[in-house]
C-alpha positions as CSV (number, residue, x, y, z in Angstrom):
1,M,0.0,0.0,0.0
2,A,1.4,3.4,-1.0
3,T,1.9,6.1,1.6
4,P,-0.5,8.9,1.0
5,Q,1.0,12.1,-0.4
6,P,1.5,14.9,2.2
7,T,-0.9,17.8,1.6
8,V,0.5,21.3,1.4
9,L,-1.8,24.2,1.7
10,L,-0.4,27.4,0.1
11,V,-2.0,30.6,1.4
12,D,-1.4,34.1,0.0
13,D,-3.7,36.9,-1.1
14,E,-1.5,37.3,-4.2
15,R,-2.6,34.7,-6.7
16,D,0.7,34.8,-8.6
17,V,2.6,34.1,-5.5
18,V,0.5,31.0,-4.7
19,D,0.8,29.8,-8.3
20,V,4.6,30.2,-8.3
21,Y,4.8,28.4,-4.9
22,A,2.7,25.6,-6.4
23,L,5.4,25.1,-9.1
24,A,7.8,24.1,-6.3
25,F,5.6,21.1,-5.5
26,T,4.9,19.8,-9.0
27,G,5.1,16.0,-9.4
28,D,3.8,13.1,-7.5
29,E,5.4,13.8,-4.2
30,Y,2.9,16.3,-2.7
31,S,-0.8,17.1,-2.9
32,V,-1.2,20.9,-3.2
33,R,-4.2,23.0,-2.2
34,K,-4.3,26.7,-2.9
35,A,-6.1,29.5,-0.9
36,Y,-6.1,33.1,-1.8
37,S,-7.5,34.5,1.4
38,G,-7.6,33.7,5.1
39,E,-11.2,32.6,4.8
40,E,-10.4,30.1,2.0
41,A,-7.4,28.8,4.0
42,L,-9.7,27.9,6.9
43,E,-12.1,26.2,4.5
44,Q,-9.3,24.0,3.2
45,V,-7.0,23.5,6.2
46,A,-8.7,20.2,7.4
47,G,-6.5,17.3,6.4
48,A,-3.5,19.5,5.4
49,D,-0.1,18.4,6.7
50,V,1.7,21.7,6.2
51,V,0.5,25.2,5.7
52,L,2.6,27.9,4.0
53,L,0.9,31.0,5.3
54,D,1.3,34.6,4.3
55,R,1.2,36.9,7.4
56,R,-0.3,40.0,5.9
57,M,-3.5,39.6,4.1
58,P,-6.7,41.7,3.9
59,G,-9.7,40.3,5.8
60,L,-8.4,37.5,7.9
61,S,-4.7,38.0,8.4
62,G,-2.2,35.2,8.6
63,Q,-2.1,35.7,12.4
64,D,-5.9,35.3,12.5
65,V,-5.7,32.1,10.4
66,L,-2.9,30.7,12.6
67,D,-4.8,31.5,15.8
68,E,-7.9,29.7,14.4
69,I,-5.9,26.7,13.2
70,R,-4.4,26.3,16.7
71,G,-7.8,27.1,18.3
72,R,-9.3,24.2,16.4
73,G,-6.6,21.9,17.7
74,L,-5.6,20.8,14.2
75,D,-2.4,18.8,14.0
76,V,-0.8,20.7,11.1
77,R,2.6,22.3,10.8
78,V,2.6,26.0,9.8
79,A,5.3,28.0,8.2
80,M,4.8,31.8,8.0
81,V,6.1,32.9,4.6
82,T,6.0,36.6,4.5
83,A,7.5,39.9,3.5
84,V,7.0,41.1,7.1
85,D,10.4,41.3,8.8
86,P,10.2,39.5,12.0
87,D,10.1,41.4,15.2
88,F,9.8,40.4,18.9
89,D,6.0,39.9,18.4
90,I,6.8,36.5,16.8
91,A,7.6,35.2,20.3
92,Q,3.9,34.8,20.9
93,M,2.9,33.3,17.5
94,A,2.2,29.6,17.3
95,F,3.9,28.9,14.0
96,D,6.6,26.2,13.5
97,T,9.0,28.2,11.3
98,Y,9.2,31.7,9.7
99,L,10.5,32.5,6.2
100,T,11.0,36.0,4.9
101,K,10.2,36.5,1.2
102,P,11.6,36.1,-1.3
103,V,12.0,32.4,-0.9
104,S,13.3,29.9,-3.5
105,D,11.6,26.7,-4.6
106,E,14.3,24.7,-2.9
107,E,13.7,26.6,0.4
108,L,10.0,26.0,0.2
109,R,10.5,22.2,-0.4
110,D,13.1,22.0,2.3
111,T,10.9,23.7,4.8
112,V,7.9,21.4,4.0
113,D,10.1,18.3,4.2
114,E,11.5,19.6,7.5
115,L,8.0,20.2,8.9
116,L,6.8,16.8,7.7
117,A,9.7,15.1,9.5
118,L,9.0,17.2,12.6
119,A,5.4,16.0,12.6
120,E,6.6,12.5,13.5
121,Y,7.9,13.7,16.9
122,D,5.9,14.4,20.0
123,E,4.6,17.8,21.0
124,Q,7.4,18.6,23.3
125,V,10.0,18.2,20.5
126,R,7.9,20.2,18.1
127,E,7.5,23.0,20.7
128,R,11.2,23.1,21.3
129,F,11.9,23.2,17.5
130,A,9.5,26.1,17.1
131,I,11.2,28.0,19.9
132,A,14.6,27.3,18.4
133,E,13.3,28.7,15.1
134,K,12.0,31.9,16.7
135,L,15.3,32.4,18.5
136,A,17.3,31.9,15.3
137,V,15.1,34.3,13.3
138,L,15.4,37.0,16.0
139,E,19.2,36.4,16.3
140,A,19.5,36.9,12.5
141,E,17.4,40.0,12.5
142,K,18.3,41.9,15.7
143,T,21.4,43.3,17.2
144,E,22.9,41.8,20.4
145,R,21.8,44.9,22.3
146,E,18.2,44.6,21.0
147,L,18.2,40.9,22.0
148,A,19.6,41.7,25.5
149,E,16.9,44.4,26.0
150,S,14.0,42.2,24.8
151,E,11.7,40.6,27.4
152,E,10.2,38.4,24.6
153,Y,13.6,37.1,23.6
154,A,14.5,36.4,27.3
155,T,11.2,34.5,27.7
156,L,11.9,32.4,24.6
157,Q,15.4,31.5,26.1
158,E,13.7,30.6,29.4
159,Q,11.1,28.4,27.6
160,A,13.9,26.7,25.7
161,A,15.8,26.0,28.9
162,E,12.7,24.6,30.6
163,L,11.9,22.3,27.7
164,D,15.5,21.1,27.6
165,A,15.3,20.4,31.3
166,Q,12.0,18.5,30.9
167,S,13.5,16.6,28.0
168,A,16.5,15.6,30.2
169,E,14.1,14.4,32.8
170,T,11.9,12.6,30.3
171,F,14.8,10.9,28.5
172,G,16.9,10.4,31.6
173,T,20.5,10.7,30.6
174,M,19.9,12.4,27.2
175,A,22.1,15.4,27.2
176,T,21.1,18.8,25.8
177,E,23.6,18.2,23.0
178,T,21.8,15.0,22.1
179,F,18.5,16.8,22.1
180,E,20.0,19.5,19.9
181,K,21.3,16.8,17.6
182,V,17.7,15.5,17.2
183,L,16.7,19.0,16.3
184,S,19.6,19.2,13.8
185,D,18.7,15.8,12.4
186,I,15.1,17.1,11.8
187,E,16.4,20.1,9.9
188,D,18.8,18.0,7.9
189,D,16.3,15.2,7.1
190,P,15.2,15.4,3.4
């Protein structure tokens, strides 16, 4: 019996962007759905494995869509793919990863593959991965001084440390380095 194709939902209010993104997923490897608004995204999200979601859209914003997806308790991985430069407000957003436009076809496929691999892990690992992604995005965008002065960044660091400690308890002798290797393996898994 063949493994079902993972379903990728592409959401952006610019039709050309969605259509270009869809080209990255041509072939038999993925099933692709397209949504051109937040409302359409919510109509089509059930059964999706990964959502590539624009943050700034008229009507229901990407943040609104993300909040609704999480509020419904859907087990779907979400990548924000946006032209909005990340700021400290991302610390409170429940996405799995954040990509700043423009993005290449390869980056889109790699992100989807990474999120599909992540879906096989438990919630604690997924949460730690999402926090690691937020920290990395902020570290790439902000100065050391801005990071040092940010309560949101400090909170993310605390959450990461707490999850690392819980993981150490859960897995007994598993060192933080081992846990980080698991995260690295997820990122490197094609």
